[in-house]
C-alpha positions in Angstrom: 4.7 -45.3 -9.1 6.6 -43.0 -11.5 8.1 -39.8 -10.0 5.6 -37.8 -12.0 2.6 -40.0 -11.2 -0.5 -38.2 -9.9 -0.7 -39.2 -6.2 -3.5 -38.1 -3.9 -2.8 -38.2 -0.1 -6.1 -38.1 1.8 -5.6 -36.7 5.3 -2.4 -34.8 4.5 -2.7 -32.5 7.5 -2.8 -35.4 10.0 0.2 -37.1 11.6 0.2 -40.0 9.2 -0.8 -38.2 6.0 1.8 -35.4 6.5 4.5 -38.0 7.1 3.5 -39.7 3.8 3.7 -36.4 1.9 7.2 -35.8 3.5 8.4 -39.2 2.4 7.0 -38.9 -1.1 8.8 -35.5 -1.5 12.0 -37.0 0.0 11.9 -39.7 -2.6 11.4 -37.2 -5.5 7.7 -37.6 -6.3 6.6 -34.3 -7.8 2.8 -34.6 -8.5 1.2 -34.8 -5.1 -2.4 -33.8 -4.7 -3.9 -32.7 -1.4 -7.1 -31.1 -0.1 -7.9 -29.7 3.3 -11.1 -30.7 5.1 -12.5 -27.2 4.2 -11.7 -27.8 0.5 -13.1 -31.3 0.4 -15.3 -32.9 3.1 -14.6 -36.7 2.6 -17.9 -37.5 4.4 -19.8 -35.8 1.5 -20.1 -38.4 -1.3 -21.1 -36.0 -4.0 -18.0 -33.8 -3.4 -15.7 -36.8 -3.2 -17.0 -38.1 -6.5 -16.7 -34.7 -8.1 -13.1 -34.4 -6.9 -12.1 -37.8 -8.3 -13.9 -37.2 -11.6 -12.0 -33.9 -12.1 -8.5 -34.9 -10.8 -8.3 -38.7 -11.7 -5.5 -39.5 -9.3 -3.5 -42.6 -10.4 -2.5 -43.6 -6.8 -4.2 -42.9 -3.5 -2.9 -43.1 0.1 -6.0 -43.1 2.3 -4.7 -41.8 5.6 -7.7 -39.6 6.5 -9.6 -40.8 9.7 -11.3 -39.6 12.8 -8.9 -40.7 15.5 -8.5 -40.5 19.3 -7.5 -42.2 22.5 -9.5 -44.3 24.9 -11.6 -41.4 26.2 -12.5 -40.0 22.8 -13.4 -43.5 21.5 -15.5 -44.4 24.5 -17.4 -41.1 24.5 -18.2 -40.9 20.8 -18.7 -44.5 19.6 -21.3 -43.6 17.0 -19.3 -40.7 15.6 -16.2 -42.8 15.3 -18.0 -45.5 13.4 -20.1 -43.3 11.1 -17.4 -40.8 10.1 -14.7 -43.3 9.5 -17.0 -45.7 7.5 -18.5 -42.9 5.4 -15.2 -41.2 4.5 -13.3 -44.4 3.6 -16.2 -45.9 1.6 -16.5 -42.6 -0.3 -12.8 -42.4 -1.2 -12.3 -46.1 -2.0 -15.5 -46.3 -4.2 -14.7 -43.0 -6.0 -11.1 -44.3 -6.6 -12.4 -47.5 -8.2 -15.1 -45.7 -10.2 -12.5 -43.4 -11.7 -9.9 -46.0 -12.6 -7.3 -45.4 -9.9 -4.4 -47.7 -10.5 -3.7 -48.5 -6.9 -5.0 -47.5 -3.5 -3.4 -48.0 -0.1 -5.8 -48.0 3.0 -4.4 -47.1 6.4 -5.9 -49.0 9.3 -5.0 -49.7 12.9 -3.8 -52.7 15.0 -7.1 -52.4 17.0 -8.7 -54.4 14.2 -7.3 -57.6 15.8 -9.1 -59.5 18.6 -8.6 -58.3 22.1 -7.0 -61.5 23.2 -5.4 -62.5 19.9 -2.3 -64.8 20.2 0.8 -62.6 20.5 2.5 -61.4 18.4 -0.6 -60.8 16.2 -0.3 -62.1 12.7 -2.4 -60.7 9.8 -4.3 -64.0 9.6 -5.9 -63.5 13.1 -8.3 -60.9 11.8 -11.9 -61.7 12.7 -11.0 -64.7 14.8 -12.2 -63.2 18.2 -13.9 -60.4 20.1 -12.7 -56.8 19.7 -11.5 -54.5 22.5 -14.7 -52.7 23.7 -13.0 -49.3 24.2 -12.3 -48.8 20.5 -14.7 -51.3 18.9 -16.5 -48.7 16.8 -13.2 -47.5 15.3 -12.0 -51.1 14.7 -15.2 -52.1 12.9 -14.9 -49.1 10.6 -11.3 -50.0 9.8 -12.2 -53.7 9.2 -14.9 -52.6 6.8 -12.5 -50.4 4.8 -9.8 -53.1 4.4 -12.5 -55.7 3.5 -14.0 -53.4 0.9 -10.5 -53.1 -0.7 -10.3 -56.9 -0.6 -13.7 -57.4 -2.1 -13.0 -54.9 -5.0 -9.9 -56.8 -5.8 -11.7 -60.1 -5.8 -14.8 -58.9 -7.8 -13.2 -56.3 -10.1 -9.5 -57.1 -10.2 -8.3 -53.9 -8.6 -4.9 -53.6 -6.9 -6.0 -52.1 -3.5 -3.9 -52.9 -0.5 -4.0 -52.1 3.2 -1.4 -51.6 6.0 -2.1 -52.0 9.7 0.1 -49.8 11.9 0.8 -50.3 15.6 0.7 -47.3 18.0 2.1 -44.3 16.2 3.8 -41.1 17.4 5.9 -38.3 16.0 5.7 -34.9 14.3 2.3 -33.4 13.9 0.8 -35.6 16.6 -2.3 -34.6 18.6 -1.5 -33.5 22.2 -5.0 -32.7 23.4 -5.4 -33.6 27.1 -8.5 -35.7 26.5 -8.5 -36.8 22.8 -4.9 -37.8 22.3 -3.2 -41.2 22.4 -1.0 -42.4 25.3 2.4 -41.3 24.2 1.6 -37.7 23.2 -0.6 -37.4 26.3 2.4 -38.4 28.4 4.7 -35.9 26.7 2.2 -33.1 27.4 1.5 -34.2 31.0 5.2 -34.5 32.0 6.1 -31.2 30.2 3.4 -29.3 32.0 4.4 -31.0 35.3 8.0 -29.9 34.8 6.9 -26.4 34.0 4.7 -26.1 37.1 7.1 -27.9 39.4 4.5 -30.6 40.3 5.8 -33.1 42.8 3.9 -36.0 41.2 2.1 -37.0 38.0 -0.8 -39.5 38.1 -1.2 -41.8 35.1 -4.2 -43.9 34.1 -4.5 -47.6 34.9 -2.0 -50.0 36.4 1.0 -49.4 34.1 1.1 -53.2 33.2 -0.3 -53.4 29.7 2.3 -54.0 27.0 2.5 -51.7 23.9 4.5 -51.3 20.8 5.3 -47.9 19.2 6.4 -47.0 15.7 7.7 -43.6 14.6 5.4 -42.1 12.0 8.1 -41.3 9.5 9.1 -45.0 9.5 5.5 -45.9 8.8 5.4 -43.4 5.9 8.6 -45.1 4.5 6.8 -48.5 4.6 3.7 -47.1 3.0 5.6 -45.9 -0.1 7.6 -49.1 -0.1 4.3 -51.2 -0.1 2.7 -49.1 -2.8 5.7 -50.0 -5.0 6.4 -53.5 -3.9 3.3 -55.3 -2.6 0.0 -56.5 -4.0 -2.4 -58.8 -2.1 -5.7 -59.1 -0.3 -4.2 -59.6 3.1 -3.2 -56.6 5.1 0.5 -55.9 6.1 1.4 -55.2 9.7 3.5 -52.1 10.4 5.5 -52.1 13.6 8.9 -52.7 15.3 8.3 -56.1 16.8 9.3 -54.7 20.2 7.2 -53.9 23.2 7.4 -52.3 26.7 5.0 -51.8 29.6 3.1 -48.5 29.9 5.1 -48.0 33.2 8.4 -48.3 31.3 7.0 -45.9 28.6 6.1 -43.3 31.2 9.5 -43.5 32.8 11.1 -43.1 29.4 9.0 -40.1 28.5 9.7 -38.5 31.9 13.4 -39.0 31.2 13.3 -37.4 27.8 11.2 -34.5 29.0 13.3 -34.0 32.1 10.6 -34.5 34.7 12.1 -35.6 38.1 9.0 -36.0 40.3 7.0 -39.1 41.3 4.9 -41.1 38.9 1.7 -42.5 40.5 -1.1 -44.8 39.1 -4.9 -44.5 39.2 -6.0 -48.2 38.9 -9.7 -47.1 38.8 -9.0 -45.9 35.2 -9.1 -48.3 32.2 -6.0 -50.1 31.0 -7.4 -51.1 27.6 -6.1 -54.3 25.8 -3.5 -56.1 28.0 -1.1 -56.7 25.2 -0.9 -55.6 21.6 2.2 -56.7 19.7 2.3 -57.1 15.9 4.0 -59.9 14.1 6.1 -57.9 11.5 7.7 -60.9 9.8 5.6 -60.2 6.6 7.0 -56.7 6.2 10.5 -58.0 6.9 10.1 -60.8 4.3 9.2 -58.1 1.8 12.5 -56.3 2.6 11.5 -53.6 5.0 12.3 -52.9 8.6 11.9 -49.8 11.0 14.8 -47.4 11.6 13.9 -45.2 14.6 14.4 -46.5 18.1 11.8 -45.4 20.7 13.9 -43.1 22.8 15.3 -41.3 19.7 11.7 -41.0 18.4 10.4 -39.6 21.6 13.1 -37.0 21.6 12.1 -36.0 18.0 8.4 -35.9 19.0 9.1 -33.7 22.1 11.2 -31.3 19.9 8.1 -31.1 17.6 5.8 -30.4 20.6 8.1 -27.6 21.9 8.4 -26.0 18.4 4.6 -26.2 17.7 2.8 -25.1 20.9 -0.6 -24.9 19.1 -0.5 -28.7 18.7 -1.6 -28.9 22.4 -4.8 -27.0 21.7 -6.2 -29.4 19.0 
């Protein structure tokens, strides 16, 4: 990408999209196009096609998605599948139709089989059954990355995809029911500290292993890949490090300053037992993460405190 190339970031108000915009601006890119959902509903094919025909972006970062944690995914399976498939197909197809030079599709590590060999390599895609709690979202993301691959193979496009591990950081969603595990813990321990609660009850057993990547590190990788990678196979985005949910809760409690007891409700779902990405491909390309987990949680908590409206989303 040239510094004055026309770059469209789809989903710029979300955690990932806003981080990509920050990273592009940090690196000196000056011609960044964005549209709010009100200005452009990506689920409306006619409007997406009109936008691409008028703007003709040269590069596209497709970070827009309907996202949520276990509860949101489980309660709205059809919505998660439909909205994600429709918006990504609309954007990818319109980009191809209007001669976009390169597109980068943002997926999720939930595309890999529930019991995939650990750490999960990019090549394990479609080799086993998906985790049921987010199967609809995973199927939509698999369809998006496969459509990029098939356009490359049929039409010679240069469309790539990146699969992030669990993300957190500025502009996250802290809703009590619709958020992911780390922002949910930040909110829960903050409110417990404020109210003086003697204990906090967390879901599951605390034994599943998870990996977390600070969103600004992902954004740095996204721009790096746009400039340095071409290929049909996706690229994993992570740290290569994992910890138990129990260890995570203790770390979040420490950062927030909550001193009470942490209890566990084993009747609640754990989700996938382990989900660690093999990040050797990104390392071989010359990229590695920068932000350690405790430092990132401190930055995320600072963002939460400075933006109280985040908790209402």
